[in-house]
VMD Tcl script that draws the C-alpha trace (Angstrom):
set ca {
  {-58.99 42.55 -143.59}
  {-56.24 42.21 -146.17}
  {-54.84 45.00 -148.27}
  {-52.85 44.28 -151.41}
  {-50.51 46.62 -153.25}
  {-49.00 45.61 -156.58}
  {-45.87 47.01 -158.18}
  {-43.47 46.21 -160.98}
  {-45.51 46.77 -164.10}
  {-44.23 48.68 -167.08}
  {-43.43 48.70 -170.77}
  {-41.12 46.00 -172.12}
  {-40.25 44.56 -175.50}
  {-41.20 41.04 -176.58}
  {-38.84 38.45 -175.12}
  {-37.94 40.54 -172.10}
  {-38.70 39.83 -168.45}
  {-40.60 41.58 -165.70}
  {-41.19 40.80 -162.03}
  {-44.42 41.81 -160.37}
  {-44.66 42.15 -156.60}
  {-47.66 42.18 -154.31}
  {-47.30 43.38 -150.73}
  {-50.03 42.14 -148.42}
  {-50.99 43.63 -145.07}
  {-53.31 42.14 -142.51}
  {-53.35 39.07 -140.37}
  {-53.42 35.38 -141.27}
  {-51.68 35.96 -144.59}
  {-50.29 32.43 -144.56}
  {-53.77 30.91 -144.76}
  {-54.71 32.62 -148.01}
  {-54.39 31.30 -151.51}
  {-52.66 34.05 -153.46}
  {-53.21 34.59 -157.14}
  {-52.30 36.81 -160.05}
  {-55.06 37.64 -162.49}
  {-54.94 39.75 -165.61}
  {-57.41 41.61 -167.72}
  {-56.73 42.84 -171.22}
  {-58.89 45.55 -172.83}
  {-62.21 44.10 -173.94}
  {-61.53 40.73 -172.33}
  {-62.58 38.98 -169.16}
  {-60.30 38.84 -166.16}
  {-58.45 35.52 -166.10}
  {-56.41 33.65 -163.54}
  {-52.74 33.60 -164.52}
  {-51.20 31.77 -161.59}
  {-51.92 30.88 -157.97}
  {-50.09 29.54 -154.96}
  {-51.89 28.08 -151.96}
  {-50.97 28.02 -148.29}
  {-48.75 24.96 -148.68}
  {-46.95 26.23 -151.76}
  {-48.76 24.34 -154.49}
  {-48.96 26.32 -157.70}
  {-51.21 26.43 -160.74}
  {-50.76 28.22 -164.05}
  {-52.91 28.97 -167.02}
  {-51.67 27.09 -170.08}
  {-50.53 30.16 -171.97}
  {-47.90 31.07 -169.34}
  {-46.62 27.65 -168.32}
  {-42.86 27.51 -168.60}
  {-42.58 31.30 -168.79}
  {-44.11 32.64 -165.56}
  {-43.34 31.66 -161.97}
  {-45.40 32.56 -158.92}
  {-43.87 32.57 -155.45}
  {-44.59 33.82 -151.95}
  {-42.48 34.53 -148.92}
  {-43.02 34.75 -145.17}
  {-42.92 38.52 -145.29}
  {-46.37 38.70 -146.89}
  {-45.13 39.21 -150.42}
  {-46.21 37.43 -153.57}
  {-44.27 37.61 -156.79}
  {-44.85 36.84 -160.43}
  {-41.69 36.38 -162.46}
  {-42.56 36.79 -166.12}
  {-40.04 35.71 -168.73}
  {-40.18 35.60 -172.52}
  {-43.00 38.10 -172.54}
  {-45.27 38.28 -175.54}
  {-47.55 41.05 -176.82}
  {-50.53 38.93 -175.81}
  {-49.39 39.20 -172.19}
  {-50.30 42.88 -172.27}
  {-52.90 43.48 -169.55}
  {-53.54 44.94 -166.15}
  {-52.35 42.41 -163.59}
  {-54.15 42.09 -160.28}
  {-53.09 40.44 -157.05}
  {-55.75 38.40 -155.26}
  {-56.01 36.88 -151.81}
  {-58.67 34.26 -151.14}
  {-59.70 32.25 -148.08}
  {-63.09 30.57 -148.20}
  {-65.56 33.45 -148.72}
  {-62.94 36.13 -148.10}
  {-61.72 37.64 -151.35}
  {-59.45 40.67 -151.68}
  {-58.01 42.50 -154.69}
  {-55.23 44.95 -155.34}
  {-55.59 47.99 -157.56}
  {-53.70 46.45 -160.46}
  {-50.49 47.17 -162.31}
  {-50.25 47.62 -166.08}
  {-47.93 45.45 -168.15}
  {-47.41 46.42 -171.77}
  {-45.38 44.24 -174.12}
  {-44.68 46.04 -177.37}
  {-41.97 46.86 -179.88}
}
mol new
graphics top color blue
foreach p $ca { graphics top sphere $p radius 0.5 }
foreach p [lrange $ca 0 end-1] q [lrange $ca 1 end] { graphics top cylinder $p $q radius 0.2 }
display resetview
């Protein structure tokens, strides 16, 4: 069993930065692929970025060059978000996946607005 708790969301202006954190509890954390997803009102949840157990990362095209995902040995996953845009406004969810095992956090709201 893995439990995920996100933090770091908030209200920022366009062009500013925000760092999301996800604290994982449970065993075998290092085996999981960790991901950040987001869901804007009226839209489907989408994968923003992921990092697998050997550190390989993937990003959706709209955040490449602006967002960076990372993980540490203390069971934390981070999403550094720079040059934020209004279209980045969404609830961001942390995800842990290992074969058929799939866990989600409760989400943290990011609002980018003047």
